[in-house]
mmCIF file of the C-alpha atoms, coordinates in Angstrom:
data_MODEL
# 
_entry.id   MODEL 
# 
loop_
_atom_site.group_PDB 
_atom_site.id 
_atom_site.type_symbol 
_atom_site.label_atom_id 
_atom_site.label_alt_id 
_atom_site.label_comp_id 
_atom_site.label_asym_id 
_atom_site.label_entity_id 
_atom_site.label_seq_id 
_atom_site.pdbx_PDB_ins_code 
_atom_site.Cartn_x 
_atom_site.Cartn_y 
_atom_site.Cartn_z 
_atom_site.occupancy 
_atom_site.B_iso_or_equiv 
_atom_site.pdbx_formal_charge 
_atom_site.auth_seq_id 
_atom_site.auth_comp_id 
_atom_site.auth_asym_id 
_atom_site.auth_atom_id 
_atom_site.pdbx_PDB_model_num 
ATOM 1  C CA . MET A 1 1  ? -41.608 1.163   -8.642  1.00 0.00 ? 1  MET A CA 1 
ATOM 2  C CA . GLY A 1 2  ? -41.937 -1.757  -11.049 1.00 0.00 ? 2  GLY A CA 1 
ATOM 3  C CA . GLY A 1 3  ? -41.424 -1.815  -14.754 1.00 0.00 ? 3  GLY A CA 1 
ATOM 4  C CA . LEU A 1 4  ? -42.788 -4.090  -17.386 1.00 0.00 ? 4  LEU A CA 1 
ATOM 5  C CA . SER A 1 5  ? -41.949 -7.745  -16.859 1.00 0.00 ? 5  SER A CA 1 
ATOM 6  C CA . LEU A 1 6  ? -40.431 -9.786  -19.665 1.00 0.00 ? 6  LEU A CA 1 
ATOM 7  C CA . ALA A 1 7  ? -42.903 -12.600 -19.049 1.00 0.00 ? 7  ALA A CA 1 
ATOM 8  C CA . GLY A 1 8  ? -45.741 -10.098 -19.253 1.00 0.00 ? 8  GLY A CA 1 
ATOM 9  C CA . LEU A 1 9  ? -44.459 -8.708  -22.546 1.00 0.00 ? 9  LEU A CA 1 
ATOM 10 C CA . ILE A 1 10 ? -44.146 -12.203 -23.984 1.00 0.00 ? 10 ILE A CA 1 
ATOM 11 C CA . GLY A 1 11 ? -47.684 -12.922 -22.791 1.00 0.00 ? 11 GLY A CA 1 
ATOM 12 C CA . ALA A 1 12 ? -48.882 -9.709  -24.435 1.00 0.00 ? 12 ALA A CA 1 
ATOM 13 C CA . LEU A 1 13 ? -47.223 -10.700 -27.703 1.00 0.00 ? 13 LEU A CA 1 
ATOM 14 C CA . VAL A 1 14 ? -48.851 -14.134 -27.585 1.00 0.00 ? 14 VAL A CA 1 
ATOM 15 C CA . GLY A 1 15 ? -52.154 -12.457 -26.715 1.00 0.00 ? 15 GLY A CA 1 
ATOM 16 C CA . LEU A 1 16 ? -51.785 -10.135 -29.688 1.00 0.00 ? 16 LEU A CA 1 
ATOM 17 C CA . ALA A 1 17 ? -51.240 -13.088 -32.021 1.00 0.00 ? 17 ALA A CA 1 
ATOM 18 C CA . LEU A 1 18 ? -54.198 -14.967 -30.550 1.00 0.00 ? 18 LEU A CA 1 
ATOM 19 C CA . GLY A 1 19 ? -56.315 -11.831 -30.785 1.00 0.00 ? 19 GLY A CA 1 
ATOM 20 C CA . TYR A 1 20 ? -55.530 -11.488 -34.469 1.00 0.00 ? 20 TYR A CA 1 
ATOM 21 C CA . VAL A 1 21 ? -56.412 -15.129 -35.124 1.00 0.00 ? 21 VAL A CA 1 
ATOM 22 C CA . ASP A 1 22 ? -59.612 -14.714 -33.117 1.00 0.00 ? 22 ASP A CA 1 
ATOM 23 C CA . TYR A 1 23 ? -60.485 -11.572 -35.076 1.00 0.00 ? 23 TYR A CA 1 
ATOM 24 C CA . LYS A 1 24 ? -60.057 -13.367 -38.393 1.00 0.00 ? 24 LYS A CA 1 
ATOM 25 C CA . VAL A 1 25 ? -61.963 -16.502 -37.358 1.00 0.00 ? 25 VAL A CA 1 
ATOM 26 C CA . VAL A 1 26 ? -64.800 -14.923 -35.376 1.00 0.00 ? 26 VAL A CA 1 
ATOM 27 C CA . GLY A 1 27 ? -65.080 -11.982 -37.767 1.00 0.00 ? 27 GLY A CA 1 
ATOM 28 C CA . GLY A 1 28 ? -65.330 -14.324 -40.738 1.00 0.00 ? 28 GLY A CA 1 
ATOM 29 C CA . VAL A 1 29 ? -67.952 -16.525 -39.109 1.00 0.00 ? 29 VAL A CA 1 
ATOM 30 C CA . VAL A 1 30 ? -70.073 -13.608 -37.904 1.00 0.00 ? 30 VAL A CA 1 
ATOM 31 C CA . GLU A 1 31 ? -69.817 -11.782 -41.218 1.00 0.00 ? 31 GLU A CA 1 
ATOM 32 C CA . GLY A 1 32 ? -70.768 -14.945 -43.101 1.00 0.00 ? 32 GLY A CA 1 
ATOM 33 C CA . LYS A 1 33 ? -73.830 -15.489 -40.919 1.00 0.00 ? 33 LYS A CA 1 
ATOM 34 C CA . LEU A 1 34 ? -74.886 -11.863 -41.297 1.00 0.00 ? 34 LEU A CA 1 
ATOM 35 C CA . ARG A 1 35 ? -74.496 -12.014 -45.068 1.00 0.00 ? 35 ARG A CA 1 
ATOM 36 C CA . LYS A 1 36 ? -76.810 -15.045 -45.166 1.00 0.00 ? 36 LYS A CA 1 
ATOM 37 C CA . LEU A 1 37 ? -79.412 -13.002 -43.290 1.00 0.00 ? 37 LEU A CA 1 
ATOM 38 C CA . ASP A 1 38 ? -79.076 -9.971  -45.590 1.00 0.00 ? 38 ASP A CA 1 
ATOM 39 C CA . ARG A 1 39 ? -82.459 -9.042  -47.016 1.00 0.00 ? 39 ARG A CA 1 
ATOM 40 C CA . SER A 1 40 ? -81.379 -5.848  -48.800 1.00 0.00 ? 40 SER A CA 1 
ATOM 41 C CA . SER A 1 41 ? -83.637 -5.152  -51.740 1.00 0.00 ? 41 SER A CA 1 
ATOM 42 C CA . SER A 1 42 ? -82.253 -1.834  -52.946 1.00 0.00 ? 42 SER A CA 1 
ATOM 43 C CA . ALA A 1 43 ? -78.820 -0.375  -53.510 1.00 0.00 ? 43 ALA A CA 1 
ATOM 44 C CA . ALA A 1 44 ? -79.294 2.007   -50.562 1.00 0.00 ? 44 ALA A CA 1 
ATOM 45 C CA . GLU A 1 45 ? -80.170 -0.867  -48.224 1.00 0.00 ? 45 GLU A CA 1 
ATOM 46 C CA . LYS A 1 46 ? -77.181 -2.875  -49.456 1.00 0.00 ? 46 LYS A CA 1 
ATOM 47 C CA . GLU A 1 47 ? -74.899 0.125   -48.905 1.00 0.00 ? 47 GLU A CA 1 
ATOM 48 C CA . GLU A 1 48 ? -76.221 0.556   -45.355 1.00 0.00 ? 48 GLU A CA 1 
ATOM 49 C CA . PHE A 1 49 ? -75.716 -3.159  -44.694 1.00 0.00 ? 49 PHE A CA 1 
ATOM 50 C CA . GLU A 1 50 ? -72.107 -2.988  -45.921 1.00 0.00 ? 50 GLU A CA 1 
ATOM 51 C CA . ARG A 1 51 ? -71.482 0.091   -43.745 1.00 0.00 ? 51 ARG A CA 1 
ATOM 52 C CA . LYS A 1 52 ? -72.711 -1.783  -40.681 1.00 0.00 ? 52 LYS A CA 1 
ATOM 53 C CA . ILE A 1 53 ? -70.500 -4.778  -41.531 1.00 0.00 ? 53 ILE A CA 1 
ATOM 54 C CA . ARG A 1 54 ? -67.456 -2.451  -41.740 1.00 0.00 ? 54 ARG A CA 1 
ATOM 55 C CA . ILE A 1 55 ? -68.327 -0.928  -38.351 1.00 0.00 ? 55 ILE A CA 1 
ATOM 56 C CA . LEU A 1 56 ? -68.671 -4.408  -36.841 1.00 0.00 ? 56 LEU A CA 1 
ATOM 57 C CA . ARG A 1 57 ? -65.258 -5.424  -38.211 1.00 0.00 ? 57 ARG A CA 1 
ATOM 58 C CA . VAL A 1 58 ? -63.587 -2.272  -36.834 1.00 0.00 ? 58 VAL A CA 1 
ATOM 59 C CA . VAL A 1 59 ? -65.135 -2.710  -33.391 1.00 0.00 ? 59 VAL A CA 1 
ATOM 60 C CA . LEU A 1 60 ? -64.247 -6.411  -33.291 1.00 0.00 ? 60 LEU A CA 1 
ATOM 61 C CA . PHE A 1 61 ? -60.676 -5.616  -34.359 1.00 0.00 ? 61 PHE A CA 1 
ATOM 62 C CA . ALA A 1 62 ? -60.291 -2.911  -31.714 1.00 0.00 ? 62 ALA A CA 1 
ATOM 63 C CA . VAL A 1 63 ? -61.669 -5.090  -28.933 1.00 0.00 ? 63 VAL A CA 1 
ATOM 64 C CA . THR A 1 64 ? -59.555 -8.139  -29.772 1.00 0.00 ? 64 THR A CA 1 
ATOM 65 C CA . MET A 1 65 ? -56.377 -6.136  -30.399 1.00 0.00 ? 65 MET A CA 1 
ATOM 66 C CA . LEU A 1 66 ? -56.745 -4.391  -27.034 1.00 0.00 ? 66 LEU A CA 1 
ATOM 67 C CA . ALA A 1 67 ? -58.214 -7.077  -24.781 1.00 0.00 ? 67 ALA A CA 1 
ATOM 68 C CA . PHE A 1 68 ? -56.120 -10.085 -25.794 1.00 0.00 ? 68 PHE A CA 1 
ATOM 69 C CA . PRO A 1 69 ? -52.701 -8.449  -25.263 1.00 0.00 ? 69 PRO A CA 1 
ATOM 70 C CA . VAL A 1 70 ? -53.800 -7.070  -21.873 1.00 0.00 ? 70 VAL A CA 1 
ATOM 71 C CA . ILE A 1 71 ? -55.052 -10.490 -20.777 1.00 0.00 ? 71 ILE A CA 1 
ATOM 72 C CA . GLY A 1 72 ? -51.854 -12.072 -22.151 1.00 0.00 ? 72 GLY A CA 1 
ATOM 73 C CA . TYR A 1 73 ? -49.689 -9.594  -20.239 1.00 0.00 ? 73 TYR A CA 1 
ATOM 74 C CA . LEU A 1 74 ? -51.534 -10.255 -17.000 1.00 0.00 ? 74 LEU A CA 1 
ATOM 75 C CA . PHE A 1 75 ? -51.434 -14.008 -17.537 1.00 0.00 ? 75 PHE A CA 1 
ATOM 76 C CA . GLY A 1 76 ? -47.707 -13.962 -18.332 1.00 0.00 ? 76 GLY A CA 1 
ATOM 77 C CA . SER A 1 77 ? -46.969 -11.849 -15.269 1.00 0.00 ? 77 SER A CA 1 
ATOM 78 C CA . VAL A 1 78 ? -48.997 -14.068 -12.956 1.00 0.00 ? 78 VAL A CA 1 
ATOM 79 C CA . VAL A 1 79 ? -47.592 -17.339 -14.304 1.00 0.00 ? 79 VAL A CA 1 
ATOM 80 C CA . ALA A 1 80 ? -44.002 -16.089 -14.048 1.00 0.00 ? 80 ALA A CA 1 
ATOM 81 C CA . GLY A 1 81 ? -44.625 -14.725 -10.574 1.00 0.00 ? 81 GLY A CA 1 
ATOM 82 C CA . GLY A 1 82 ? -43.573 -11.232 -11.538 1.00 0.00 ? 82 GLY A CA 1 
# 
């Protein structure tokens, strides 16, 4: 029964860091593009738009913070042969 490999854990840590950078860069670009397209004319529409932006940021954060470390772990394990 195998445990966690050191190379895999290092890969996961690198993946976590890359995921965070990706979240900040992609999230910023996507949010900026969406804000340019915002056609809210009332306070209620603006509030709804901001709510949707927050949901997008949370989903993007969750996906990148989960997927990148998993991919990094697998990559580190495969490269190290463990």
